[in-house]
N, C-alpha and C positions, 0 to 999 in steps of 0.2 A: 616579503616574497615567499611563495610556496612553490615547490617543484612538483610537476606532474608529467611523467613520461618525457623528461628532458625539455619541458616547456615551463618557463618561469612565469608565474602569474602574480600580479599585484592585487592583493585583496583589499577592497575599500575598508577603511578603519571602522566605519559604522556597521559593517557586516559582522564584525567580531564581537563576541560576548565579552563584556568588561571583566568577567570573572575568569573564564577559561582561556580567553584570547583566541578561541577557535571560531571558525565561521558558524553562525547560529543555524541550527537545524529547525528549531521551533521557537522563534522570537516572541517573547511576552513582555508586557510593560507593567511596571509597578505604579502605584498611585503617585509616585514622584515624577513620572514621565520617562524614567530611564528604562531602556529595554535590555533584557538579558536572554540567554538561551534558557528554555524552560527547565531543563535538567539541572543546570548550574544554580539558578535562583531557588529552585525547589530544595536542593541540597542545603543551600545557605539557610533558608527559612526552617527546614526540618532540624537543623543543628541548634535551634533555639534563638537565632538572631532576630531582632525586631527593627533593624535599620536597613536602609538602602546601601548596598556595598559601595556604590560609586560616590554618593553624596554624604553618606553617614547620617542622613536624616532619619528620625524615628518614624516608623511607618504607622499611619493612622489605620491602615488596613493591610493585611497580608495577601489579599486577593490580587490576582494579576489577570490581564486580558491579552489574548493573542494580538500581535501587531501584524495584521494581514498585509498592509501595504509593504512593510519591510520584507515580509516573507515572499511576496511576489517579486520584489526587486532582486532578492537573493536567488530566487529560482531562475529569473531571466539571466542573471549574471552567470550562474552555474551552468545553465544550458549553453550559453555562449562559449564558456571555457571548454565544455565537453565537445562542442562542435569543432573548435579549433584543434583539439587533441585528435578527434576522429579524422579531420582533414589531413593531418600530418601523416596518418597511416594510409588513408584511402586515396589521397590525391595523387594521380599519376603526373608525370612530368610533361605530358603532352598538352596541347592547347585545349581551350574550352570546347565542349561537345555541343553541337547544334542539333536541331530537330532533324535536319537533313543527314547528320552523321549517324543517327540512331539506327536507321535501317541497315547501314553498312556494318555497324557493331554487332547487331543481332545476327546478321548473316555469318559474320566471322565466328561468333560463339557457336552457332549451329554447325559450323564446319570444324569444330573442335580445336580452334586456335587457342591462344593464351587467354583462357576464360577469366582467370583471376584479374589480370590487367584490364580486360574489357569491362568486367563487372565494376571495378574501381572507377572507371570512367563514367559508367552509368550512375553510380552512387553520387558522384559529384554533380552530374547532370540533374538528378532528381532533387538534390539539396538546393539547387539554385532557385527554384520557384514551385509554387503549387501547380502552375500550368504544365511544367515539365513532368511532374508526378502524374497528372491527369493524362498527359500524352502517352507516357509509358504504359499506364494501366489499360488504356484503350488501344494500344498498338496491337495489331492483329497477331495473335498467337504468343504474345510476350508472357502473359501470366502462365499459360500452359508450359512454356519453355522453362520458366523458373521452377514449376512443380516437377518437371522432368529432371532438372538438375538435382533437386532434393532426393529424388528416388535413386539416381544413378551414381552418386558420389558421396564418399564419407570422409574426404579430406576436410579437416576442421577449418583451415584458412579459406577454402573455397565455400564451404557451407555458411560460414559467417557472413561472407559477402552476398551470397544469395539471399539469406535472411534479411540482411540490411536493406537491399533493394526492395524486397517484398514488403518489409515494414514501412518503408517510405511511401509506397504507392497503395498501401492497404486501404486507406480511407477512400481512395478513388476507384476501387474495384467495383463497388456497387452491388453486384449480384453475389452475395455471400453464399447463397444456396448452391450455385454452380461451383464456387470455390470449395465448398464443403465436399461436394462430390469428387472434385479433383484430388483433394488432399486426403480424404478418409478412405478412398478406395486404394488400390495398389497394395493390398494386404498389409496396410499400416506402415509401408515403407517410408512415407513422408513423416509420419509421427516418429518413426525411429530416428530419422535424420534430425528432426527438431529436438528430440531428446538428447542426441549427441551434442547439439549446440548448447543445451541447458547444462549438460554435465561438463563439457570440455571447453566451452566458449571462453576466449581470452578477454573479451570486452563485455562489460555489463550491457551496453547498448544492443549488442547482437542477441544476448540472452533475453532481454526485455522484448526485442522484436519477435523472437520465437514464441514467447508467451502471448503476445498480442495476436499473432497468426492463429494460434490454437484457440484463443478465446473467441476470435471472430468466426470460427467455423463450428463452434459448439452451440448450435442454434436450437436443437431439440433434444428430447430424451435419448434418442438413439445415438446421436453424435456425442453427447455427454458420457454415455455408457462406454462407447468405443474409446474415447480419450482416457477416461478414468481407469479402464481395465488394461491399458497399455502397461506392460510390466515395468516397474521402476519409476513410473511417472509421478504418482502421488508421493512416493518417498522423496523424489527429487524436489518437488514443490515444497514439502515440509522443510527440507534442508535449506531451501532458498529464502525462507522467511526468517532465517537466523539473523540476529543483530549484526553479525560480522559482515553481512553483505551490503552492497550498495543500496541506498534507500529506494531508488527507482526500481531496482530488481525486487526488493521486498514488497513494494506496493503492487507491482505487476503480478507477482506470485500470489499475493492475497486476493487480488481481483480475479485471477483465473480459478483459484480454489472456491471462491464464493459462487462463481458461475457453474462449476461442475458438481458442486456438493449438494445437490437437490435430493438425491435418493438416499434411502436408509443405508444401503450397502456402502456407499462412498463415505457417509458420515461415520459409520462404524469403522471402516478402514482407517480413516484419519484419527479417530480416537485411539485405535491400536498403535498408530504411528506416533503417539504422544504429541499430537498437535496442540493440545491444551497447554502443555508446559511451554511450548514455543510461543504461544500467544501471550502467556503470562509474562515471558521475558520481554516481549515487545511492549506490553502495557506498563511494565515497571522499569524498563531499561532507559527510556527517555532520550538517549543520545540521538537516535535516528528516527524517532517516532514522530513524524509529522502528523498534522490533523487528519489527513487522508489515510495514513497508515493506521492510526488509532481507530478511525471509523470502520475501516475494512476488517481490522482484527476483531473488533467487538461484534461486527456483523457475522463473521465466521464463527465466533464463539457462541453467538446466539443460535446459530444453525446446529452446531454439534451438541449443544446442551438441550436441544429438543428431544434427544434420545435419553433413555434412562441411564445408559452407560456413561454418556457424556456428563449428565448432571451429577452422577456419583463421583466421577473423577474431578469435576469442577469443585464440588462441595468439599472434597477431601484436600483440595489445594487452597488452604486459607489465604495464602498470599495472592492467589488469583482472584478470589472473592473480594479481598481488600482492594486490589487494583481496579476491579470493575467499579466498586463503590466510589473510589477516588476520582473516576472519570465523570461522574455526574456533576453537571454544572461547571465543569472545568475546561472542556475542550471545544465542543460545538453542539448545536442542537441535535444533529444526527448521532453523535457519540452518546449524548445523554439518552436519547430514545432507545438505542441498542442496549445500553447499560441497564436502564430501567426494565426493559423487556426480559433481560437475563435474570435480574434480581427478582422480578415478579414471578417468573416461571419457577425458580427454585425455592423461593421463600413463601410465596402465597399459593401457587397452583399445586406444588408438590410438598410444601411444608417441611423443608429440610431444616432440622434444628441447628446443625453446624453453620449453615449459611445465615440463618437468622441471628445467631450469636455474633458472627463476624460483622454483620451489618450494624448491630447495636454498638459493638466495640469501636467501630470506625465512624462514629458520629453520623450513622446513616439516617437515623430518624430525623435529625435536624435538617439534613440535606433534602429529605423527602418533603418536609414541611416547607422549606424554601422553594422547592420545585413546584409545589402546588400553588404558591403565590406568584410564580413566574408566568411568563406568556408561553406556556408549553401547550402542546396539542391536547385535544380532549381525551385521546387515547392514553397519553402519558399521565394526564391528571387522574383518570379513572384508575389506572394501575397503581399510581402513588397512593390514592385513597384506600385501595384494597390492601396495600402493604401495611398501611397504618393500622388497619383493623386487626391485623395479626397481633400487634404488640400491645393493644389495649387490654388483652387478657393476661399480659405479663406484668406483674407488679413493678418490676424494675423499669420496664419500658414505660409503664403508665406514669411512673414518677418523673421519668425523663420528659414525657409529653406535657404533664401538668406544670412542670417548672419552666417550660419553654415560653419565652416572652412573645405573646401573640401580637405585639405591635407590628406595624408595617416594617418589614426588613428589606434593606436595600439589596437587590440582586445584581451582582456585577454581570455585564454582558459578556458574551463569549469573545 
């Protein structure tokens, strides 16, 4: 049993890692068929062990593959637990809200009655079904009322509930251009309210909701500029990708950063805010780094290393170079493509010697050869071939290449 906000939850035994006994964040299976959390089993193997911890069988291969089915089951279970926790906070003691009740509730909120209690009722109403969310999104003046609440109030309890309702109906709003006009006008007052939720929000779900709203309205260069120039916003996003935060919050923050980091100015600001060091921690921390988080972290790293300043900081961070190399053929097709793009950019396109040395020391050449034999995309195969050309002029690397067994090598699937 684990305790979460006074709610005791029974964790299914097969959701726990046999090594750490914690709920697995990124389950992977060894050749023995036993599944472990990626961080725990990697630590076990890195310590020099060559056996399966649960069965003590000698491993024919130290490769492991993600257990997607189990990861989906854990995600469903985790979301269910989170919903129960949220319901304990948001659920009012009154009866279930019907469609007929909504008009009355909206009128009461506009009359400045107990808006927190009324919003809690609407949260429960929206959670009941997709149809209810669609009903609220299309209810005349409802979205405009929520935007008005963001502009006019800075009480965190109230703002969190406004954001919660907003996030629940966001997919049903449809016209994001009109929503962008509503949120990004008002002298950035809405952005200020959303930033308050990001900084002071007591629940990860409300902070994730705020990020989803922001991402939904950053549709063009102008809106991305307005959002990224909001004082303190980029700094807060960089803080939110820290490993100490909830995984859903880390992923939502990375997603938002990827969307708004198109311009040179934003990338430069992120480099100055030491985003590369935070991304390295995500790539090496393991504990909360799901496949999606790793993919988004590598994508953002690919974006900031497109600038000279980003490449310089990346290449000076040997641990970060090693972390990127270690993600090749280890996580997913998407992660491999982002990792190869980063390495190709710094090692081949800009010929950074430190990055080239780090790639050689971390068995990078063998991985690139394996990658070229795999079912990778034509673009990745071309970049891999160009990376190999660099090292043919280096005697040490050439030796490595000539000694490589060119027989068919088994590539473990992701």
